[in-house]
C-alpha positions in Angstrom: -91.9 161.6 110.2 -93.2 158.0 110.8 -95.1 157.4 113.8 -94.1 155.1 116.2 -96.4 151.8 115.6 -94.6 152.1 111.5 -93.4 149.1 110.7 -90.0 149.3 108.6 -88.8 146.5 105.5 -84.7 145.8 105.8 -83.5 144.4 103.4 -80.5 141.9 104.2 -78.0 139.8 101.6 -74.7 138.6 102.3 -72.9 135.7 100.6 -70.2 135.2 102.8 -71.5 132.4 106.5 -70.9 135.0 109.5 -71.7 133.9 112.7 -72.0 137.7 113.7 -74.5 138.1 111.3 -77.0 134.9 112.4 -77.8 137.4 115.6 -78.4 141.2 114.4 -82.3 140.0 114.2 -83.4 139.9 117.1 -81.9 143.6 117.4 -83.7 144.4 113.4 -86.9 143.2 114.8 -87.3 144.7 118.7 -86.4 147.6 116.6 -90.1 147.0 114.8 -88.9 145.9 111.6 -89.5 143.2 109.1 -86.3 141.3 107.3 -85.9 139.6 104.2 -83.1 137.6 103.2 -80.5 137.3 100.0 -78.3 134.7 100.3 -77.0 130.7 100.0 -78.8 128.7 101.4 -78.2 126.9 104.6 -75.9 129.6 106.5 -76.9 130.5 109.8 -78.1 133.6 109.6 -80.6 131.9 108.0 -82.1 129.3 111.1 -83.0 132.2 112.4 -86.1 133.3 113.8 -86.7 136.6 113.1 -86.0 136.3 109.5 -89.0 137.0 107.9 -88.7 135.7 104.3 -85.9 134.4 102.5 -84.5 134.2 98.8 -82.1 131.6 98.1 -79.2 132.4 95.4 -77.1 130.6 94.0 -74.1 128.6 96.1 -72.1 131.6 93.1 -71.5 134.7 94.5 -72.4 136.8 91.4 -75.8 134.7 91.4 -76.0 136.7 94.4 -75.6 140.0 92.9 -77.5 139.3 90.2 -80.3 137.6 92.2 -80.3 141.1 94.5 -80.3 143.3 91.9 -83.1 141.4 89.7 -85.6 141.6 93.5 -84.8 145.4 94.3 -85.4 146.0 90.4 -89.1 144.4 90.3 -88.9 146.2 94.5 -87.6 149.9 94.0 -89.3 150.7 96.8 -89.9 148.3 99.3 -86.8 148.9 102.0 -86.3 151.6 104.3 -82.8 149.7 104.6 -80.4 147.7 103.1 -77.8 145.9 105.2 -74.8 143.7 102.8 -73.2 141.4 106.1 -69.6 140.6 104.3 -66.9 141.7 102.7 -67.1 139.4 99.8 -70.3 140.8 98.4 -68.5 144.8 98.5 -66.0 143.5 96.7 -68.3 142.6 94.1 -69.7 145.7 94.2 -66.5 147.6 93.4 -66.9 145.5 90.1 -70.0 147.2 89.1 -69.2 151.1 89.9 -71.2 152.5 86.2 -74.4 151.1 88.1 -77.0 153.2 89.3 -78.8 150.4 91.4 -76.2 150.2 94.1 -76.8 153.7 94.9 -79.6 151.5 97.5 -77.2 148.9 98.3 -74.2 149.9 99.9 -73.3 151.2 103.2 -71.6 154.5 101.4 -72.2 157.8 100.2 -70.1 156.6 96.4 -68.3 153.8 95.1 -64.9 155.8 96.4 -65.9 155.4 99.5 -66.7 151.4 99.3 -63.1 151.2 98.2 -61.9 152.7 101.2 -64.3 150.9 103.1 -63.2 147.2 101.8 -59.3 147.2 101.8 -57.2 147.8 104.4 -54.6 149.0 102.3 -56.7 152.3 100.7 -58.6 152.9 104.5 -55.1 152.6 106.2 -53.6 154.8 103.4 -56.4 157.1 103.7 -56.7 157.4 107.6 -53.3 158.3 108.1 -53.7 161.6 105.9 -56.2 162.5 107.3 -53.8 161.8 110.7 -56.4 159.5 112.6 -54.0 157.3 115.7 -53.5 154.4 113.4 -49.8 152.2 113.5 -47.9 153.4 110.6 -47.6 151.1 107.0 -46.1 150.2 103.9 -48.0 148.7 100.9 -45.5 146.8 99.4 -45.0 145.2 96.2 -42.6 142.8 96.1 -40.3 140.5 98.7 -37.5 143.4 98.6 -39.2 145.9 99.6 -40.8 144.0 102.5 -38.0 143.2 103.5 -36.9 147.4 103.7 -40.1 148.3 105.5 -39.3 144.8 108.1 -35.9 146.9 108.1 -37.3 150.3 109.3 -39.6 149.3 111.6 -38.8 146.0 113.1 -39.4 142.8 114.2 -42.1 142.0 115.6 -44.6 143.6 112.8 -47.3 142.9 111.4 -48.4 141.4 107.6 -51.9 141.6 106.4 -53.7 141.0 102.9 -56.2 143.3 101.1 -59.0 142.2 102.1 -59.7 139.6 104.8 -62.1 138.4 107.1 -61.9 137.3 111.4 -58.1 136.9 111.6 -57.5 135.7 107.9 -55.1 136.7 106.4 -52.8 138.3 109.1 -49.7 137.3 111.0 -47.5 138.7 113.3 -44.1 137.9 112.4 -40.9 137.6 114.5 -38.5 137.4 112.3 -36.7 137.3 108.7 -37.8 133.7 108.6 -41.5 134.1 108.9 -41.6 137.0 106.6 -40.8 135.4 104.2 -42.3 132.5 105.2 -45.2 134.3 105.0 -45.1 136.4 102.6 -45.0 133.8 100.0 -48.1 132.2 101.8 -49.7 135.6 101.1 -47.8 136.4 98.4 -50.0 134.8 95.7 -53.6 136.6 96.3 -52.4 139.9 97.4 -50.4 142.6 97.6 -49.4 142.9 101.6 -49.1 145.0 103.8 -46.2 145.4 106.2 -47.6 147.5 109.6 -45.7 148.3 112.5 -46.6 145.5 115.6 -48.0 147.4 118.6 -47.5 145.7 121.9 -50.8 145.9 124.3 -54.4 145.5 124.7 -56.4 144.9 122.1 -60.1 145.2 122.2 -63.1 146.1 119.7 -65.5 148.3 119.4 -69.4 147.4 117.6 -71.4 151.6 116.4 -74.2 151.8 114.6 -73.1 155.4 112.4 -75.4 157.2 110.3 -74.2 158.6 107.8 -71.1 159.2 108.7 -71.7 160.3 113.0 -71.3 157.5 115.0 -74.6 157.8 116.9 -74.5 154.3 119.4 -71.7 152.5 120.5 -69.7 150.2 123.5 -66.3 149.1 122.9 -64.6 146.1 124.4 -61.2 144.2 125.4 -60.8 141.1 122.8 -59.8 138.5 126.4 -59.2 134.8 124.4 -59.0 135.0 120.3 -59.8 132.2 118.3 -56.6 130.7 116.6 -54.5 133.6 118.0 -54.5 137.1 118.7 -55.1 138.5 115.2 -58.4 135.8 115.2 -62.1 136.4 116.4 -62.5 137.1 120.0 -65.2 134.2 122.0 -64.3 136.4 125.5 -64.4 140.2 126.7 -64.6 142.9 129.0 -66.8 145.2 128.1 -65.2 148.5 129.3 -65.9 152.8 129.3 -63.1 154.2 126.5 -64.2 157.9 126.5 -61.5 158.0 123.9 -63.0 156.5 121.3 -65.3 157.9 120.0 -62.6 159.7 118.6 -61.3 157.3 116.9 -65.4 156.6 116.1 -65.4 160.2 114.1 -62.4 160.0 113.0 -64.0 156.5 110.4 -66.7 157.6 110.5 -65.8 161.4 108.4 -63.4 159.2 106.4 -65.8 157.3 105.2 -69.5 158.7 105.3 -70.6 155.2 106.7 -74.0 154.1 107.1 -75.0 151.1 109.3 -73.5 148.1 111.7 -70.2 148.4 111.7 -67.2 147.5 114.7 -63.8 148.6 115.0 -60.6 147.3 116.1 -58.5 149.3 118.6 -55.3 148.4 120.5 -54.1 150.1 123.7 -51.0 150.3 123.4 -48.9 149.4 126.8 -45.9 152.5 126.1 -47.8 155.7 125.9 -51.6 154.3 126.4 -53.5 155.8 124.1 -55.9 153.5 121.5 -54.7 152.8 118.2 -56.9 152.0 115.2 -55.7 148.3 113.8 -59.0 148.5 111.3 -62.4 148.9 109.9 -65.0 146.8 109.1 -68.0 147.3 107.2 -70.5 144.9 107.9 -72.3 143.6 111.3 -70.0 142.1 114.2 -71.1 139.9 116.5 -71.9 141.9 119.6 -75.2 143.6 119.4 -77.0 142.4 121.6 -74.5 143.1 125.0 -74.8 146.9 124.1 -77.6 146.7 127.5 -75.1 146.3 129.8 -73.0 149.5 129.1 -76.6 150.9 128.6 -76.8 151.3 124.7 -79.6 150.3 122.4 -78.6 150.0 119.2 -82.3 149.0 118.7 -82.8 152.3 119.2 -80.6 154.2 117.0 -82.1 151.8 114.7 -85.1 153.4 115.4 -84.4 157.0 115.8 -82.4 157.1 111.5 -85.6 154.6 110.1 -88.1 157.1 111.5 -86.1 160.2 110.5 -85.9 161.3 114.4 -83.2 163.8 115.7 -80.0 162.4 116.4 -79.5 161.1 120.3 -75.9 159.4 120.7 -76.1 156.6 122.8 -72.3 156.8 124.6 -72.1 154.1 126.7 -71.9 154.2 130.5 -70.8 151.2 132.7 -71.5 151.3 136.7 -68.2 151.0 139.3 -68.1 147.4 139.7 -70.9 146.2 136.8 -71.1 142.0 137.1 -71.8 141.2 133.7 -68.4 143.0 132.1 -66.8 139.6 131.8 -68.8 137.5 128.2 -67.9 135.1 126.8 -69.3 134.1 122.7 -71.6 131.3 121.8 -71.0 130.1 120.1 -66.9 130.7 119.5 -66.0 130.0 122.5 -67.4 126.8 122.7 -65.1 126.3 119.8 -61.6 127.6 122.0 -62.4 125.0 124.1 -62.8 122.1 121.4 -59.9 123.0 119.5 -57.9 123.4 123.0 -59.5 119.8 123.7 -60.3 121.7 127.1 -63.9 119.9 127.5 -64.5 120.0 130.8 -65.3 123.9 129.8 -67.7 123.2 128.0 -69.7 122.8 131.4 -69.5 126.8 131.6 -72.0 126.6 128.3 -74.8 124.8 130.4 -78.5 126.8 129.5 -79.3 129.3 132.9 -75.3 129.3 133.4 -74.2 133.0 134.4 -71.3 131.8 131.7 -73.8 130.6 129.2 -75.9 133.8 128.4 -75.6 134.5 124.9 -76.9 130.8 124.0 -79.0 131.6 121.8 -82.0 130.1 123.0 -84.7 132.5 121.9 -84.4 131.1 118.4 -84.7 127.6 118.2 -83.9 126.6 114.6 -80.0 128.8 114.7 -79.3 127.4 119.0 -80.4 124.1 117.0 -77.6 124.8 113.5 -74.8 126.0 116.3 -75.5 122.5 118.5 -75.0 120.0 115.2 -71.4 122.3 113.4 -69.7 121.7 117.5 -71.0 118.2 117.4 -69.2 117.7 113.8 -66.5 119.9 114.9 -66.0 118.3 117.8 -65.9 114.8 116.5 -63.3 115.9 113.8 -60.6 117.2 116.3 -61.5 114.5 118.6 -61.3 111.1 115.6 -57.5 112.9 115.4 
């Protein structure tokens, strides 16, 4: 067992520009970790001061994977933990199923599990087999089949691509006319998953798994999303949902996942059951808010790296908690600009209660966000 002063080496590899990942290095630093980043240039996460060293790759996913492989071959014993930051890379890894070096990288025990976590189709199919509480879904390969199952399920319903993030490739369909329209929009890239629509409040859970065991998590309702209810959350309400633990255990058993992830779920307004929507097998945006629910993701990671006896951190939200409502940065600012409600930008004045998600302690990251916000605002307002 390592002593409490040990410095652990973490490797993050990412290809896509993920907002949530850019806040994770601070959580890792609090675990007394040094963080090495492999990525293309100019991603948000590259601007974080909590990155100890950077290895820049071309803006080509194949070359990013090649760089990762070469680096690990040269540093085979260096890293205590590897974090894959996006589904695009996980998809590339599934193509390299016979390469032994991947075992040090993927967050699941084997390639079969990797295919499950990186495919909405496979994940839902396998989740239904083990009776996880999840809305009925069926994979369709033709418009005729889509219409057939739409008749069985009824409108509204949901259609999805196999791999997508932040709500891209997901549509809520209210009529047969919309169904055909969205089918042809998505079919150019993939087969289509058609799923029962559940009316209720949508939520998300940030979670840290250790070999399929959820050891730290907290949950929140997604109150406002961009560009729609299927998109990224901009405002949340932290809540206390004891029943979420069973969903997390089911996801862990199904995937054997290790590391930072998240699940999306919905509280069914008809039967008040929490129902699983999907699993995000990569870091999501809000681990740094865990302390509001009295959980500590840095501590969970540290205990895992030190191979300590697992201590489950279940969230607890005291009654009348003042900080349960959260505006996320920069997601909420993007929504304000998109809606052209500029007056609401005042809630992001530093040190206001509503602006606590500003990364004021990570100046490079903050400046990059502000520069992108200025460009976004200019492009929106000039239209």
